[in-house]
C-alpha positions in Angstrom: 64.5 -21.4 -0.6 64.0 -19.2 -3.6 67.6 -19.2 -4.7 67.0 -20.9 -8.0 68.4 -24.4 -7.3 65.4 -26.1 -9.0 65.5 -23.7 -11.9 69.2 -24.5 -12.4 68.5 -28.2 -12.4 65.7 -27.8 -14.9 67.9 -25.7 -17.1 70.6 -28.4 -17.0 68.0 -31.1 -17.8 66.9 -28.9 -20.8 63.4 -28.6 -19.4 63.7 -24.8 -19.0 65.5 -22.4 -21.3 67.9 -20.0 -19.5 67.2 -16.3 -19.7 70.8 -15.7 -20.5 74.1 -17.5 -20.7 74.9 -20.9 -22.2 74.8 -24.5 -21.0 77.5 -26.9 -22.1 78.2 -30.5 -21.3 81.7 -31.8 -21.9 82.3 -28.5 -23.7 79.5 -28.9 -26.2 76.2 -27.1 -26.3 72.9 -29.1 -26.2 72.4 -28.7 -30.0 75.5 -30.9 -30.5 73.9 -33.7 -28.5 70.9 -35.9 -29.3 68.3 -35.5 -26.5 68.7 -39.2 -25.6 72.5 -38.9 -25.2 72.3 -35.7 -23.2 69.8 -37.2 -20.8 71.9 -40.4 -20.5 74.7 -38.2 -19.3 72.8 -35.5 -17.4 70.1 -36.6 -15.0 67.3 -34.7 -13.3 65.3 -36.0 -10.3 62.2 -34.0 -9.5 61.4 -33.0 -5.9 58.0 -34.4 -6.5 58.4 -38.1 -7.5 56.3 -39.5 -10.3 55.8 -43.2 -10.7 54.7 -44.9 -13.9 52.0 -47.5 -13.5 53.3 -50.7 -12.0 55.8 -51.6 -9.4 59.1 -49.9 -8.5 60.9 -52.7 -10.4 58.7 -51.9 -13.5 59.7 -48.3 -13.2 63.4 -49.2 -13.0 63.1 -51.6 -15.9 61.5 -48.7 -18.0 64.6 -46.6 -17.4 66.9 -49.4 -18.4 64.9 -50.0 -21.6 64.9 -46.3 -22.5 68.6 -46.1 -22.0 69.1 -49.4 -23.9 70.9 -50.9 -20.9 70.6 -54.3 -19.3 68.5 -54.4 -16.2 70.5 -55.4 -13.1 67.7 -57.4 -11.4 70.0 -58.4 -8.5 70.4 -54.7 -7.6 66.6 -54.0 -7.8 
């Protein structure tokens, strides 16, 4: 507790700016990525879950749609 784990994850997800240092993914800084591509590669899961309106399946379908991926209904 209090060691900065959540802060590090938020920095990696580009939700918080680091006070110092640099963040790179595959050797490239965030500026060389589109936000969509960065977030398709780097994921952040909050400790406090947030659901969109609808069912769990609706929420999973939203992620597939945002990432322009097919929805694996058999795995849902």
